[in-house]
C-alpha positions in Angstrom: 20.4 99.8 -34.4 17.7 98.3 -36.5 19.5 94.9 -36.2 18.8 94.6 -32.5 16.1 92.4 -31.2 13.3 93.8 -29.1 13.6 92.9 -25.4 10.7 92.2 -23.1 7.5 90.3 -23.6 5.2 91.3 -26.4 1.4 91.0 -26.3 1.5 87.9 -28.5 4.0 86.2 -26.2 1.8 87.1 -23.2 -1.3 85.5 -24.9 0.6 82.3 -25.7 1.9 82.0 -22.1 -1.6 82.7 -20.7 -3.1 80.1 -23.1 -0.5 77.5 -22.1 -1.0 78.2 -18.4 -4.7 77.9 -18.8 -4.5 74.6 -20.7 -2.0 73.2 -18.1 -4.3 74.3 -15.2 -7.4 72.7 -16.8 -5.5 69.5 -17.4 -4.3 69.5 -13.8 -7.8 70.0 -12.4 -9.2 67.3 -14.7 -6.5 64.9 -13.5 -7.3 65.7 -9.9 -11.0 65.2 -10.4 -10.4 61.7 -12.0 -8.2 60.8 -9.0 -10.9 62.0 -6.6 -13.6 59.9 -8.4 -11.3 56.8 -8.3 -10.8 57.3 -4.6 -14.5 57.6 -3.9 -15.1 54.4 -5.8 -12.5 52.6 -3.8 -13.9 53.9 -0.5 -17.4 52.6 -1.6 -16.0 49.2 -2.4 -14.1 49.0 0.9 -17.3 50.0 2.8 -19.3 47.4 1.0 -16.7 44.7 1.8 -16.7 45.8 5.5 -20.5 45.5 5.6 -20.3 42.0 4.1 -17.6 41.0 6.7 -19.7 42.5 9.5 -22.7 40.5 8.4 -20.6 37.3 8.3 -19.2 37.9 11.7 -22.8 38.5 13.1 -23.9 35.3 11.4 -21.1 33.2 13.0 -21.6 34.9 16.4 -25.3 33.9 16.2 -24.4 30.3 15.3 -22.0 30.2 18.3 -24.6 31.7 20.6 -27.3 29.2 19.5 -24.8 26.3 20.0 -25.1 25.2 16.3 -21.4 25.4 16.0 -18.4 25.5 18.3 -15.4 27.8 18.4 -13.1 24.7 18.3 -14.7 23.6 15.1 -14.4 27.0 13.5 -10.7 27.1 14.4 -10.0 23.6 13.1 -8.1 23.2 9.8 -11.0 21.4 8.2 -13.4 24.2 8.9 -10.9 26.9 7.8 -10.3 25.0 4.5 -14.0 24.6 3.9 -14.6 28.3 4.5 -11.7 29.3 2.2 -13.1 27.1 -0.6 -16.6 28.7 -0.1 -15.1 32.1 -0.7 -13.2 31.2 -3.8 -9.8 30.4 -2.5 -7.8 27.6 -4.0 -6.5 25.4 -1.2 -3.5 23.2 -1.8 -2.6 20.3 0.4 
């Protein structure tokens, strides 16, 4: 009977399993924290863009209200092309 293997989990195996589980848990938490930080940065960027767009909308509404520009002009192809170029778009003809 001395040739039989021991069955069950020994203390050494338990420690190895616990260490592996702990390492996996720490890596998972670290990964989730990185994802959370990236999401917060993306939300901040989106909020900044929204604020910029809202400011531009307010500016054009003010121009329309003061009569400095007309809605027909803003909707014309020439004006749209000019606005696109101002914002860095490459316009092809």
